C-alpha positions as a Markdown table, in Angstrom:
| # | Residue | x | y | z |
|---|---|---|---|---|
| 1 | Met | -161.7 | 165.0 | -6.0 |
| 2 | Asn | -158.7 | 166.5 | -7.7 |
| 3 | Gln | -156.1 | 163.8 | -9.5 |
| 4 | Thr | -153.7 | 163.4 | -6.8 |
| 5 | His | -150.3 | 163.9 | -7.7 |
| 6 | Tyr | -147.6 | 162.1 | -5.4 |
| 7 | Leu | -144.8 | 164.2 | -4.3 |
| 8 | Asp | -143.8 | 162.2 | -1.1 |
| 9 | Ala | -141.0 | 159.6 | -2.2 |
| 10 | Asn | -138.7 | 159.9 | 0.9 |
| 11 | Ala | -141.8 | 158.5 | 2.5 |
| 12 | Thr | -142.2 | 155.8 | 0.4 |
| 13 | Gln | -141.7 | 155.2 | -3.3 |
| 14 | Pro | -144.5 | 153.8 | -5.5 |
| 15 | Leu | -143.9 | 150.3 | -6.1 |
| 16 | Arg | -142.5 | 149.5 | -9.4 |
| 17 | Pro | -143.6 | 147.3 | -11.8 |
| 18 | Val | -140.7 | 145.0 | -11.9 |
| 19 | Ala | -140.5 | 144.9 | -7.7 |
| 20 | Arg | -144.4 | 143.9 | -7.8 |
| 21 | Asn | -143.9 | 140.9 | -10.8 |
| 22 | Ala | -140.8 | 139.7 | -8.5 |
| 23 | Leu | -142.8 | 139.6 | -5.4 |
| 24 | Leu | -145.7 | 137.9 | -7.0 |
| 25 | Ala | -144.0 | 135.3 | -8.6 |
| 26 | Ala | -142.2 | 134.7 | -5.4 |
| 27 | Phe | -145.3 | 134.6 | -3.7 |
| 28 | Glu | -146.1 | 131.3 | -5.8 |
| 29 | Ser | -143.3 | 129.4 | -4.3 |
| 30 | Val | -143.8 | 127.2 | -1.2 |
| 31 | Gly | -141.3 | 126.3 | 1.2 |
| 32 | Asn | -139.2 | 127.7 | 4.3 |
| 33 | Pro | -135.4 | 128.3 | 3.3 |
| 34 | Ser | -134.3 | 126.9 | 6.4 |
| 35 | Ser | -135.7 | 123.4 | 5.2 |
| 36 | Ile | -133.5 | 120.9 | 2.9 |
| 37 | His | -135.8 | 119.6 | 1.2 |
| 38 | Arg | -136.7 | 120.5 | -2.4 |
| 39 | Gln | -139.1 | 123.1 | -1.6 |
| 40 | Gly | -136.9 | 125.0 | 0.9 |
| 41 | Arg | -134.0 | 124.9 | -1.2 |
| 42 | Gly | -136.3 | 126.3 | -4.3 |
| 43 | Val | -137.2 | 128.9 | -2.1 |
| 44 | Arg | -133.8 | 129.7 | -0.6 |
| 45 | His | -132.2 | 129.9 | -4.2 |
| 46 | Val | -135.0 | 132.8 | -4.6 |
| 47 | Met | -133.6 | 134.4 | -1.5 |
| 48 | Glu | -129.5 | 133.8 | -2.3 |
| 49 | Asp | -130.1 | 135.1 | -5.7 |
| 50 | Ala | -131.5 | 138.3 | -4.5 |
| 51 | Arg | -129.2 | 138.7 | -1.9 |
| 52 | Glu | -126.5 | 138.6 | -4.6 |
| 53 | Ala | -128.1 | 141.1 | -6.4 |
| 54 | Ile | -128.7 | 143.6 | -3.8 |
| 55 | Ala | -125.1 | 143.0 | -2.4 |
| 56 | Gln | -123.8 | 143.8 | -6.0 |
| 57 | Cys | -125.9 | 146.8 | -6.2 |
| 58 | Phe | -124.0 | 148.2 | -3.3 |
| 59 | Ala | -120.6 | 146.6 | -3.6 |
| 60 | Ala | -120.9 | 144.4 | -0.8 |
| 61 | Ala | -120.3 | 141.2 | -0.3 |
| 62 | Pro | -123.6 | 138.7 | -0.3 |
| 63 | Gln | -122.2 | 136.7 | 2.9 |
| 64 | Asp | -122.2 | 140.6 | 4.9 |
| 65 | Leu | -125.7 | 141.3 | 3.9 |
| 66 | Val | -128.3 | 140.8 | 6.6 |
| 67 | Phe | -131.8 | 141.1 | 5.7 |
| 68 | Thr | -134.0 | 143.2 | 8.1 |
| 69 | Ser | -137.7 | 144.2 | 8.3 |
| 70 | Gly | -136.1 | 147.8 | 7.2 |
| 71 | Gly | -134.2 | 150.8 | 7.4 |
| 72 | Thr | -135.5 | 151.1 | 11.3 |
| 73 | Glu | -134.1 | 148.0 | 12.1 |
| 74 | Ala | -131.0 | 147.5 | 9.8 |
| 75 | Asn | -129.8 | 150.8 | 12.0 |
| 76 | Ala | -130.6 | 149.4 | 15.2 |
| 77 | Thr | -128.9 | 146.3 | 14.7 |
| 78 | Ala | -125.8 | 148.2 | 13.8 |
| 79 | Ile | -126.1 | 150.2 | 16.7 |
| 80 | His | -127.0 | 147.3 | 19.0 |
| 81 | Ala | -124.6 | 144.8 | 17.2 |
| 82 | Ile | -121.3 | 146.7 | 16.4 |
| 83 | Ser | -121.2 | 149.3 | 19.0 |
| 84 | Pro | -120.9 | 147.6 | 22.1 |
| 85 | Gly | -118.0 | 148.7 | 24.2 |
| 86 | Arg | -117.8 | 151.7 | 22.2 |
| 87 | Arg | -118.9 | 155.1 | 22.7 |
| 88 | Leu | -121.9 | 156.3 | 20.5 |
| 89 | Ile | -121.5 | 159.5 | 18.7 |
| 90 | Arg | -124.1 | 161.2 | 15.7 |
| 91 | Ser | -125.3 | 163.7 | 13.8 |
| 92 | Ala | -127.7 | 166.5 | 14.8 |
| 93 | Ile | -129.6 | 165.7 | 12.0 |
| 94 | Glu | -129.8 | 161.7 | 11.8 |
| 95 | His | -133.4 | 160.2 | 11.5 |
| 96 | Asp | -135.5 | 159.2 | 14.3 |
| 97 | Ala | -134.3 | 155.3 | 13.9 |
| 98 | Val | -130.9 | 156.5 | 14.8 |
| 99 | Arg | -132.0 | 158.8 | 17.4 |
| 100 | Ser | -134.1 | 156.5 | 19.1 |
| 101 | Ala | -131.8 | 153.4 | 19.1 |
| 102 | Ala | -128.8 | 156.1 | 20.0 |
| 103 | Ala | -130.6 | 158.1 | 22.5 |
| 104 | Asp | -127.3 | 158.7 | 24.8 |
| 105 | Ala | -124.7 | 159.2 | 21.9 |
| 106 | His | -122.6 | 162.5 | 21.7 |
| 107 | Ile | -124.0 | 165.0 | 19.3 |
| 108 | Val | -121.9 | 166.4 | 16.1 |
| 109 | Pro | -123.6 | 169.7 | 15.4 |
| 110 | Val | -124.0 | 170.8 | 11.8 |
| 111 | His | -123.4 | 173.9 | 9.6 |
| 112 | Pro | -126.1 | 176.3 | 8.9 |
| 113 | Asp | -126.3 | 174.5 | 5.1 |
| 114 | Gly | -126.7 | 171.1 | 6.9 |
| 115 | Ile | -123.3 | 169.6 | 6.5 |
| 116 | Val | -122.1 | 167.8 | 9.7 |
| 117 | Asp | -119.1 | 169.9 | 11.3 |
| 118 | Leu | -116.1 | 167.9 | 10.9 |
| 119 | Leu | -113.7 | 169.9 | 12.8 |
| 120 | Ala | -116.0 | 169.4 | 15.6 |
| 121 | Leu | -116.4 | 165.4 | 15.4 |
| 122 | Asp | -112.3 | 165.5 | 14.9 |
| 123 | Arg | -112.2 | 167.2 | 18.2 |
| 124 | Gln | -114.5 | 164.8 | 19.9 |
| 125 | Leu | -112.9 | 162.0 | 18.7 |
| 126 | Ser | -109.2 | 163.0 | 19.7 |
| 127 | Asp | -109.7 | 161.9 | 23.2 |
| 128 | Gly | -109.2 | 158.7 | 21.9 |
| 129 | Thr | -112.2 | 156.9 | 23.4 |
| 130 | Ala | -113.3 | 154.1 | 21.1 |
| 131 | Ser | -116.2 | 155.2 | 19.4 |
| 132 | Met | -118.8 | 154.5 | 16.8 |
| 133 | Leu | -120.2 | 157.3 | 14.6 |
| 134 | Cys | -123.6 | 157.1 | 13.0 |
| 135 | Leu | -123.8 | 159.3 | 9.8 |
| 136 | Met | -126.6 | 159.6 | 7.5 |
| 137 | Leu | -125.2 | 159.4 | 3.9 |
| 138 | Ala | -128.3 | 162.1 | 2.5 |
| 139 | Asn | -131.0 | 163.7 | 5.0 |
| 140 | Asn | -134.6 | 162.7 | 4.3 |
| 141 | Glu | -135.8 | 166.2 | 5.0 |
| 142 | Thr | -133.4 | 168.5 | 3.1 |
| 143 | Gly | -131.5 | 165.9 | 0.7 |
| 144 | Val | -128.3 | 167.6 | 1.6 |
| 145 | Ile | -125.5 | 164.9 | 1.0 |
| 146 | Gln | -122.9 | 164.5 | 3.9 |
| 147 | Pro | -119.3 | 164.1 | 3.5 |
| 148 | Val | -119.0 | 160.6 | 4.6 |
| 149 | Ala | -115.8 | 159.7 | 3.0 |
| 150 | Gln | -114.5 | 162.4 | 4.7 |
| 151 | Ala | -116.1 | 161.9 | 8.0 |
| 152 | Ala | -114.8 | 158.0 | 7.5 |
| 153 | Ala | -111.1 | 159.5 | 7.2 |
| 154 | Ile | -111.4 | 161.2 | 10.6 |
| 155 | Cys | -112.6 | 158.1 | 12.0 |
| 156 | Arg | -110.1 | 155.8 | 11.0 |
| 157 | Arg | -107.3 | 158.5 | 11.9 |
| 158 | His | -108.8 | 158.1 | 15.7 |
| 159 | Gly | -109.7 | 154.6 | 15.5 |
| 160 | Ala | -113.5 | 155.0 | 15.5 |
| 161 | Trp | -116.1 | 152.9 | 13.5 |
| 162 | Leu | -118.8 | 154.5 | 11.2 |
| 163 | His | -122.3 | 153.1 | 10.5 |
| 164 | Val | -123.8 | 155.2 | 7.8 |
| 165 | Asp | -128.1 | 155.5 | 7.4 |
| 166 | Ala | -128.2 | 155.3 | 3.5 |
| 167 | Val | -132.0 | 154.7 | 3.5 |
| 168 | Gln | -132.6 | 157.9 | 1.5 |
| 169 | Ala | -129.5 | 157.8 | -0.6 |
| 170 | Ala | -130.0 | 154.3 | -2.0 |
| 171 | Gly | -131.2 | 154.8 | -5.7 |
| 172 | Arg | -130.4 | 158.1 | -5.8 |
| 173 | Met | -126.7 | 158.4 | -6.1 |
| 174 | Pro | -124.0 | 156.0 | -6.1 |
| 175 | Val | -123.8 | 154.4 | -2.8 |
| 176 | Gln | -120.8 | 151.9 | -2.3 |
| 177 | Leu | -120.0 | 150.4 | 1.2 |
| 178 | Gly | -116.0 | 150.2 | 0.7 |
| 179 | Ala | -116.1 | 153.6 | -1.2 |
| 180 | Leu | -117.4 | 155.5 | 2.1 |
| 181 | Gly | -115.4 | 153.6 | 4.2 |
| 182 | Ala | -117.6 | 152.9 | 6.6 |
| 183 | Gln | -118.1 | 149.4 | 8.8 |
| 184 | Ser | -121.9 | 149.1 | 8.0 |
| 185 | Leu | -124.6 | 150.6 | 5.9 |
| 186 | Ala | -128.6 | 150.4 | 6.4 |
| 187 | Ile | -130.8 | 150.3 | 3.2 |
| 188 | Ser | -134.6 | 150.1 | 2.8 |
| 189 | Ser | -136.5 | 148.3 | -0.1 |
| 190 | His | -139.6 | 150.6 | 0.1 |
| 191 | Lys | -137.4 | 153.5 | -0.5 |
| 192 | Leu | -136.0 | 152.1 | -3.4 |
| 193 | Gly | -139.5 | 151.5 | -5.0 |
| 194 | Gly | -139.9 | 148.0 | -3.8 |
| 195 | Pro | -142.3 | 146.0 | -1.2 |
| 196 | Ala | -142.3 | 147.9 | 2.3 |
| 197 | Gly | -141.3 | 145.3 | 5.6 |
| 198 | Val | -137.8 | 144.6 | 4.3 |
| 199 | Gly | -134.5 | 146.4 | 4.4 |
| 200 | Ala | -131.0 | 145.4 | 4.9 |
| 201 | Leu | -127.7 | 145.9 | 6.9 |
| 202 | Leu | -124.6 | 145.4 | 5.1 |
| 203 | Leu | -121.4 | 145.0 | 6.8 |
| 204 | Ala | -117.6 | 145.5 | 6.2 |
| 205 | Pro | -115.6 | 142.0 | 6.1 |
| 206 | Asp | -114.0 | 142.7 | 9.0 |
| 207 | Val | -116.5 | 143.8 | 10.9 |
| 208 | Ala | -117.1 | 142.0 | 14.5 |
| 209 | Phe | -120.7 | 141.1 | 14.8 |
| 210 | Ala | -121.6 | 140.8 | 19.0 |
| 211 | Ala | -125.0 | 139.7 | 18.8 |
| 212 | Pro | -128.3 | 139.8 | 16.9 |
| 213 | Leu | -130.9 | 142.5 | 17.6 |
| 214 | Ile | -133.5 | 139.5 | 17.3 |
| 215 | Ala | -132.3 | 136.0 | 18.5 |
| 216 | Gly | -134.0 | 133.2 | 16.9 |
| 217 | Gly | -133.2 | 129.9 | 15.0 |
| 218 | Gly | -130.0 | 130.9 | 13.6 |
| 219 | Gln | -130.8 | 132.6 | 10.2 |
| 220 | Glu | -129.1 | 135.6 | 8.3 |
| 221 | Arg | -125.3 | 133.4 | 9.7 |
| 222 | Gly | -126.6 | 133.9 | 13.4 |
| 223 | Arg | -127.0 | 137.7 | 13.2 |
| 224 | Arg | -130.8 | 138.1 | 12.9 |
| 225 | Gly | -133.5 | 135.2 | 13.9 |
| 226 | Gly | -136.9 | 135.1 | 12.1 |
| 227 | Thr | -138.0 | 133.3 | 9.0 |
| 228 | Pro | -137.2 | 135.4 | 5.9 |
| 229 | Ala | -139.7 | 137.1 | 4.1 |
| 230 | Val | -138.6 | 135.8 | 0.9 |
| 231 | Ala | -141.1 | 137.1 | -1.3 |
| 232 | Leu | -140.3 | 140.6 | 0.0 |
| 233 | Ile | -137.0 | 140.0 | -0.4 |
| 234 | Ala | -137.3 | 139.2 | -4.1 |
| 235 | Gly | -139.3 | 142.4 | -4.7 |
| 236 | Phe | -136.5 | 144.2 | -2.8 |
| 237 | Ala | -134.0 | 143.2 | -5.4 |
| 238 | Ala | -135.6 | 143.9 | -8.3 |
| 239 | Ala | -136.2 | 147.5 | -7.2 |
| 240 | Ala | -132.6 | 147.4 | -6.5 |
| 241 | Glu | -131.5 | 146.5 | -9.9 |
| 242 | Ala | -134.1 | 148.7 | -11.6 |
| 243 | Cys | -132.9 | 151.8 | -9.7 |
| 244 | Ser | -129.6 | 151.9 | -11.9 |
| 245 | Ala | -131.8 | 152.8 | -14.8 |
| 246 | Asp | -133.2 | 155.6 | -13.2 |
| 247 | Asp | -132.8 | 159.0 | -15.5 |
| 248 | Leu | -131.5 | 161.1 | -12.1 |
| 249 | Ala | -130.7 | 164.3 | -13.9 |
| 250 | Asn | -134.4 | 164.2 | -15.2 |
| 251 | Leu | -135.4 | 164.2 | -11.5 |
| 252 | Gly | -132.9 | 167.0 | -11.0 |
| 253 | Arg | -134.4 | 169.2 | -13.9 |
| 254 | Leu | -137.9 | 168.5 | -12.1 |
| 255 | Arg | -136.8 | 169.2 | -8.5 |
| 256 | Asp | -135.4 | 172.9 | -9.7 |
| 257 | Ala | -138.5 | 173.4 | -11.7 |
| 258 | Ala | -140.7 | 172.7 | -8.4 |
| 259 | Glu | -138.1 | 175.0 | -6.3 |
| 260 | Ala | -138.3 | 178.0 | -8.9 |
| 261 | Ala | -142.5 | 178.0 | -8.7 |
| 262 | Ala | -142.0 | 178.2 | -4.8 |
| 263 | Leu | -139.6 | 180.5 | -4.7 |
| 264 | Ala | -141.5 | 183.0 | -7.0 |
| 265 | Cys | -144.2 | 183.0 | -4.1 |
| 266 | Gly | -141.6 | 184.1 | -1.7 |
| 267 | Ala | -140.7 | 180.6 | -0.6 |
| 268 | Val | -137.1 | 179.8 | 0.8 |
| 269 | Val | -135.2 | 176.6 | 0.0 |
| 270 | Cys | -133.5 | 175.1 | 2.7 |
| 271 | Gly | -129.9 | 173.6 | 2.3 |
| 272 | Asn | -129.9 | 174.4 | -1.5 |
| 273 | Arg | -126.6 | 175.8 | -1.2 |
| 274 | Glu | -124.9 | 172.0 | -1.1 |
| 275 | Gln | -124.9 | 169.1 | -3.3 |
| 276 | Arg | -128.4 | 167.6 | -2.4 |
| 277 | Leu | -130.4 | 164.5 | -3.8 |
| 278 | Pro | -132.2 | 165.2 | -7.1 |
| 279 | Asn | -135.1 | 164.2 | -5.9 |
| 280 | Thr | -135.8 | 166.4 | -2.7 |
| 281 | Thr | -136.3 | 169.6 | -1.7 |
| 282 | Cys | -137.2 | 171.5 | 1.4 |
| 283 | Ile | -139.3 | 174.3 | 1.1 |
| 284 | Ala | -140.0 | 177.2 | 3.6 |
| 285 | Leu | -143.2 | 179.6 | 3.7 |
| 286 | Pro | -142.3 | 182.3 | 6.1 |
| 287 | Gly | -145.4 | 182.7 | 8.5 |
| 288 | Ala | -147.2 | 179.7 | 7.3 |
| 289 | Ala | -147.2 | 176.5 | 9.5 |
| 290 | Ala | -146.4 | 173.3 | 7.8 |
| 291 | Asp | -149.1 | 171.5 | 8.8 |
| 292 | Val | -151.4 | 174.1 | 7.4 |
| 293 | Gln | -149.4 | 173.9 | 3.9 |
| 294 | Val | -149.6 | 170.0 | 3.7 |
| 295 | Ile | -153.5 | 170.2 | 4.4 |
| 296 | Ala | -154.1 | 172.9 | 1.6 |
| 297 | Leu | -152.1 | 171.1 | -1.0 |
| 298 | Asp | -153.6 | 167.9 | 0.1 |
| 299 | Leu | -156.7 | 169.6 | -0.7 |
| 300 | Glu | -155.4 | 170.6 | -4.2 |
| 301 | Gly | -154.3 | 167.1 | -4.7 |
| 302 | Ile | -150.9 | 167.7 | -4.3 |
| 303 | Ala | -148.9 | 165.1 | -1.6 |
| 304 | Val | -146.1 | 166.1 | 0.4 |
| 305 | Ser | -144.9 | 166.1 | 3.7 |
| 306 | Ala | -143.5 | 167.9 | 6.5 |
| 307 | Gly | -140.3 | 166.6 | 8.2 |
| 308 | Ala | -139.8 | 162.7 | 8.5 |
| 309 | Ala | -143.2 | 161.2 | 7.7 |
| 310 | Cys | -142.5 | 158.4 | 10.6 |
| 311 | Ser | -144.2 | 160.0 | 13.6 |
| 312 | Ser | -147.8 | 158.4 | 13.3 |
| 313 | Gly | -149.1 | 161.1 | 11.1 |
| 314 | Lys | -148.1 | 163.9 | 13.6 |
| 315 | Val | -146.5 | 166.9 | 12.4 |
| 316 | Gln | -143.8 | 168.3 | 14.4 |
| 317 | Thr | -141.4 | 171.1 | 14.3 |
| 318 | Ser | -138.4 | 169.6 | 12.3 |
| 319 | His | -135.7 | 168.8 | 14.7 |
| 320 | Val | -132.8 | 168.9 | 11.3 |
| 321 | Leu | -133.8 | 172.4 | 10.2 |
| 322 | Gln | -133.8 | 173.2 | 13.9 |
| 323 | Ala | -130.3 | 172.2 | 14.1 |
| 324 | Met | -129.6 | 174.1 | 10.9 |
| 325 | Gly | -130.3 | 177.3 | 13.0 |
| 326 | Leu | -133.3 | 178.0 | 10.9 |
| 327 | Gly | -135.6 | 179.4 | 13.7 |
| 328 | Arg | -139.1 | 179.7 | 12.7 |
| 329 | Leu | -138.7 | 178.4 | 9.5 |
| 330 | Ala | -138.0 | 175.0 | 11.2 |
| 331 | Gly | -142.0 | 175.1 | 11.7 |
| 332 | Glu | -143.0 | 176.4 | 8.4 |
| 333 | Ala | -141.3 | 174.0 | 5.9 |
| 334 | Ile | -142.6 | 171.3 | 3.5 |
| 335 | Arg | -140.8 | 168.4 | 2.1 |
| 336 | Val | -141.3 | 168.1 | -2.0 |
| 337 | Ser | -139.9 | 164.5 | -3.1 |
| 338 | Leu | -140.4 | 163.3 | -6.4 |
| 339 | Pro | -140.8 | 159.5 | -7.2 |
| 340 | Trp | -139.1 | 157.6 | -9.7 |
| 341 | Asn | -141.9 | 157.7 | -12.1 |
| 342 | Ala | -142.2 | 161.9 | -11.5 |
| 343 | Ala | -143.2 | 163.7 | -14.5 |
| 344 | Gln | -143.7 | 167.2 | -15.9 |
| 345 | Ser | -147.4 | 166.8 | -15.3 |
| 346 | Asp | -147.1 | 166.7 | -11.2 |
| 347 | Ile | -144.5 | 169.7 | -11.3 |
| 348 | Asp | -146.7 | 171.7 | -13.3 |
| 349 | Ala | -149.6 | 170.6 | -10.9 |
| 350 | Phe | -147.5 | 171.3 | -8.2 |
| 351 | Ala | -146.6 | 175.1 | -9.1 |
| 352 | Ala | -150.6 | 175.9 | -10.0 |
| 353 | Ala | -151.3 | 174.5 | -6.6 |
| 354 | Tyr | -148.2 | 176.0 | -4.7 |
| 355 | Arg | -149.1 | 179.6 | -6.1 |
| 356 | Arg | -153.0 | 179.4 | -5.1 |
| 357 | Val | -152.0 | 178.2 | -1.8 |
| 358 | Ala | -149.3 | 180.8 | -1.3 |
| 359 | Ala | -151.8 | 183.5 | -2.3 |
| 360 | Arg | -154.4 | 182.8 | 0.0 |
| 361 | Leu | -151.9 | 182.0 | 3.1 |
| 362 | Arg | -149.4 | 185.2 | 2.6 |
| 363 | Pro | -152.1 | 187.7 | 2.9 |
| 364 | Thr | -152.7 | 187.2 | 6.6 |
| 365 | Leu | -149.0 | 186.7 | 7.5 |
| 366 | Ala | -147.4 | 189.2 | 9.4 |
| 367 | Pro | -143.8 | 190.3 | 8.0 |
| 368 | His | -141.5 | 187.5 | 8.9 |
| 369 | Ala | -138.3 | 187.5 | 11.0 |
| 370 | Ala | -135.8 | 185.0 | 10.1 |
């Protein structure tokens, strides 16, 4: 079996050593943070220190951070708790977590480069209907960074609110709730190199919280019921703090090298004319089905994905690339996303494997019409 080179960080990051240490240390503590005895107070202290650390990383107030089970719940909570009485609007390239929670939302199209159409957004909001826009900060498939601050200005002009899915952006670019002009922001631990199973919803100070998505014993200031997963929260905080030390410029150089190798084999890079996350590239090989490429690379010891990795192992045509108008290429694209610990050896292995895979596939392919 070939050595595996893990290049699917947008599905989940490898656990950071500091997060593992924080997780294990917190597991040693016994107590419920809602209890008032010594053990309960001790566990609560761990949780509140973590809350403060995470809030500081994203320029939010600790009291305005709501712990959840992950990014999916954070997005759903924002839509459930903030939008009542408001028309929902979302971009055409949102993650399935938002697409499902806002299934009846009005859709804002994107340009062929993957950027949301701000003029179309302005037109949709111009009728004066109280609305909430759901817009991701960076796309999970292409890495294209959205003009969220500009969208927020349009929302303010029309009295609309803005929820930002920052799950893929967090840790890979500066993310500050206030600077984005959003009412709410969703983040997830395992995308930062922390443990899976915990995330957070960050709220602007003036946001009214209608009702919790999960009711319970009044935890999280009545905004999310259930006993908090304190050990996971401690690992989450450690990972969030560690992200600030990542060499994002180096990740960008490695990403560019991976793209150059793919382009030399006749591939197409989707969204590469826009600003993107430094770790993410979406590469289409004309005429070769995405699932065939993923399996072929897996046999070569390279772990990548096709689109989002949240569909129970299914490979489906990317709705993101379809919204960008890429036609057949939407079913021929793989996502290469570099983890925090990616090295040149990973890129060298990918380049060699991709050349072999492309050489096997392309001779049998009919000429591609875009």
